[in-house]
N, C-alpha and C positions, 0 to 999 in steps of 0.2 A: 724922075729920080730927084731926091733932094740934093741940091748942089753941094751941100756940106758932106755928103757921104762919098762923092766921087773922089776927092783927094785921099780919103781913107782907103777906099778900095784900090786906088792907084798904088799907094804905098804898100798895101798888103800883097797885091799881085806882083809888085816888083820884088818882093822878098821870097816868093814861092816859085820854084822851078816848074817849067811846063811838064816835067815828068810827074810831078805831084798833082798839078791842077791844069788839065789840058785847056786848049783854046775854046773848045765848044762849051765846056762847063763854065768858063769865065764869061763867055758871051751870054749864057743862060742866066748867070747871076745878074749881069747888067740888065738883061731883059726883064727879069722878074722884079728887080728893085727899081725899075723905071716907071712903075705905076704912079699915076698922078694922084697923090693922096687927097688932094682937094676934091676929087670926084667920089671919094669914098665916104660912106656914112660914119658917124662917130664910133660905133662899135667896130666897124671894119678898119678904121684908122688905128684903133688900139691893137687889133689883131695884126695889122700890117707892121706896126712898130715892134710887136713881140716877134713876128716872123723875121723882120730885118735884123733884129738883135741876135736872134738864133743863128741866122745865116752868117753874120759877122763872127760870132763866137766859133762856129764850125770852121770857118776859113782860118781863124787864128789857130785852132787846134791842128788843122792840116799843116799850117806853117811850122808849128812848134813841135809836132810829134813825128818821130821817125817811123812809127807804125800808123800810117795815116789812112789805110784802106777802108777801115770802118767809118772814119769821118767822111770820106769821099762818098760812100754809099748813103750815109745819112744826109749829106748835102744834096745829092741827086734826088733822093726821095722828097726832101723838103722843097726843092725847086719844082718838082712835078706837082706837089700839092699847091704851092704858091701860084703856079701857072694856071691851075684849074680854079682856084678860089679868087685870086685877084685879077685874072684875065688881062694880063699886060697887053697893051695895044701894039707894042713894038714887035716886029717879026724877029726871028732868030738872026736874019741877015743884018738887021739894024744893030742887034747886040754884037754881032761879029764885027761890024764896022766900028762900033764904039771901042771894042777890044783892040782892033787894029790901031785906032787913034791913040789909045793908052800905050800900046807897045811903041809907037813912034815917039811919044813923049818920053818914055823911059829910055829909049835908045839915044835920044838927043841929049839926055842928062849925062850919059856915059862918055 
Protein backbone atom coordinates (compact mmCIF):
# COMPACT_ATOMS: atom_id res chain seq x y z
CA UNK A 1 0.00 0.00 0.00
CA UNK A 2 1.27 3.44 -0.75
CA UNK A 3 2.53 4.83 2.52
CA UNK A 4 0.85 8.14 1.78
CA UNK A 5 -2.62 6.55 1.82
CA UNK A 6 -2.25 4.95 5.27
CA UNK A 7 -2.53 8.23 7.24
CA UNK A 8 -5.56 9.19 5.13
CA UNK A 9 -7.24 5.85 5.85
CA UNK A 10 -6.31 6.17 9.51
CA UNK A 11 -8.00 9.57 9.73
CA UNK A 12 -11.07 8.38 7.85
CA UNK A 13 -11.42 5.22 9.95
CA UNK A 14 -11.07 7.31 13.10
CA UNK A 15 -14.10 9.36 12.09
CA UNK A 16 -16.35 6.40 11.24
CA UNK A 17 -18.01 4.40 14.04
CA UNK A 18 -17.75 0.62 13.88
CA UNK A 19 -21.55 0.49 13.57
CA UNK A 20 -21.17 2.03 10.12
CA UNK A 21 -18.01 0.28 8.95
CA UNK A 22 -17.16 -2.97 10.72
CA UNK A 23 -13.71 -4.33 11.48
CA UNK A 24 -13.77 -6.99 8.75
CA UNK A 25 -14.64 -4.46 6.05
CA UNK A 26 -11.89 -2.14 7.28
CA UNK A 27 -9.45 -5.06 7.11
CA UNK A 28 -10.58 -5.87 3.56
CA UNK A 29 -9.99 -2.26 2.56
CA UNK A 30 -6.44 -2.43 3.92
CA UNK A 31 -5.91 -5.79 2.22
CA UNK A 32 -7.08 -4.68 -1.21
CA UNK A 33 -5.27 -1.35 -1.08
CA UNK A 34 -2.03 -3.07 -0.02
CA UNK A 35 -1.32 -4.22 -3.58
CA UNK A 36 2.25 -3.46 -4.63
CA UNK A 37 1.59 -1.12 -7.55
CA UNK A 38 5.20 -1.54 -8.70
CA UNK A 39 4.30 -5.09 -9.71
CA UNK A 40 1.35 -3.95 -11.83
CA UNK A 41 1.56 -3.08 -15.50
CA UNK A 42 0.90 0.48 -16.66
CA UNK A 43 -2.78 -0.03 -17.48
CA UNK A 44 -3.33 -1.99 -14.26
CA UNK A 45 -1.74 0.85 -12.28
CA UNK A 46 -4.17 3.30 -13.82
CA UNK A 47 -7.07 0.98 -13.03
CA UNK A 48 -5.78 0.55 -9.48
CA UNK A 49 -5.53 4.33 -9.03
CA UNK A 50 -9.13 4.69 -10.21
CA UNK A 51 -10.19 1.82 -7.95
CA UNK A 52 -8.43 3.27 -4.89
CA UNK A 53 -9.94 6.68 -5.56
CA UNK A 54 -13.40 5.13 -5.83
CA UNK A 55 -12.93 3.23 -2.55
CA UNK A 56 -11.82 6.41 -0.77
CA UNK A 57 -14.80 8.35 -2.14
CA UNK A 58 -17.15 5.61 -0.97
CA UNK A 59 -15.57 5.61 2.50
CA UNK A 60 -16.05 9.39 2.62
CA UNK A 61 -19.71 8.97 1.61
CA UNK A 62 -20.19 6.37 4.38
CA UNK A 63 -18.65 8.78 6.86
CA UNK A 64 -20.76 11.76 5.74
CA UNK A 65 -24.13 10.17 4.94
CA UNK A 66 -26.60 9.11 7.60
CA UNK A 67 -28.19 6.69 5.09
CA UNK A 68 -25.01 4.74 4.40
CA UNK A 69 -26.25 1.19 3.69
CA UNK A 70 -26.16 1.60 -0.10
CA UNK A 71 -22.61 2.91 0.16
CA UNK A 72 -21.63 -0.12 2.28
CA UNK A 73 -23.06 -2.50 -0.34
CA UNK A 74 -21.23 -0.66 -3.13
CA UNK A 75 -17.99 -0.72 -1.12
CA UNK A 76 -18.21 -4.46 -0.46
CA UNK A 77 -18.93 -5.14 -4.13
CA UNK A 78 -15.95 -2.97 -5.13
CA UNK A 79 -13.70 -4.75 -2.64
CA UNK A 80 -14.72 -8.15 -4.03
CA UNK A 81 -13.93 -6.99 -7.55
CA UNK A 82 -10.62 -5.50 -6.39
CA UNK A 83 -9.67 -8.73 -4.63
CA UNK A 84 -10.30 -10.69 -7.82
CA UNK A 85 -8.65 -8.25 -10.21
CA UNK A 86 -5.63 -7.04 -8.23
CA UNK A 87 -5.09 -10.29 -6.27
CA UNK A 88 -3.65 -8.75 -3.11
CA UNK A 89 -1.03 -10.97 -1.54
CA UNK A 90 -1.96 -10.15 2.03
CA UNK A 91 -4.33 -12.51 3.76
CA UNK A 92 -7.42 -11.21 5.54
CA UNK A 93 -5.60 -11.95 8.79
CA UNK A 94 -2.82 -9.54 7.86
CA UNK A 95 -5.44 -6.92 7.02
CA UNK A 96 -7.05 -7.50 10.41
CA UNK A 97 -3.63 -7.16 12.07
CA UNK A 98 -3.11 -3.85 10.26
CA UNK A 99 -6.57 -2.72 11.40
CA UNK A 100 -5.71 -3.67 14.99
CA UNK A 101 -2.53 -1.59 14.74
CA UNK A 102 -4.54 1.38 13.49
CA UNK A 103 -7.02 0.98 16.34
CA UNK A 104 -4.16 0.93 18.85
CA UNK A 105 -2.74 4.13 17.34
CA UNK A 106 -6.16 5.77 17.49
CA UNK A 107 -6.62 4.73 21.11
CA UNK A 108 -3.19 6.11 22.03
CA UNK A 109 -4.20 9.51 20.65
CA UNK A 110 -7.26 9.70 22.89
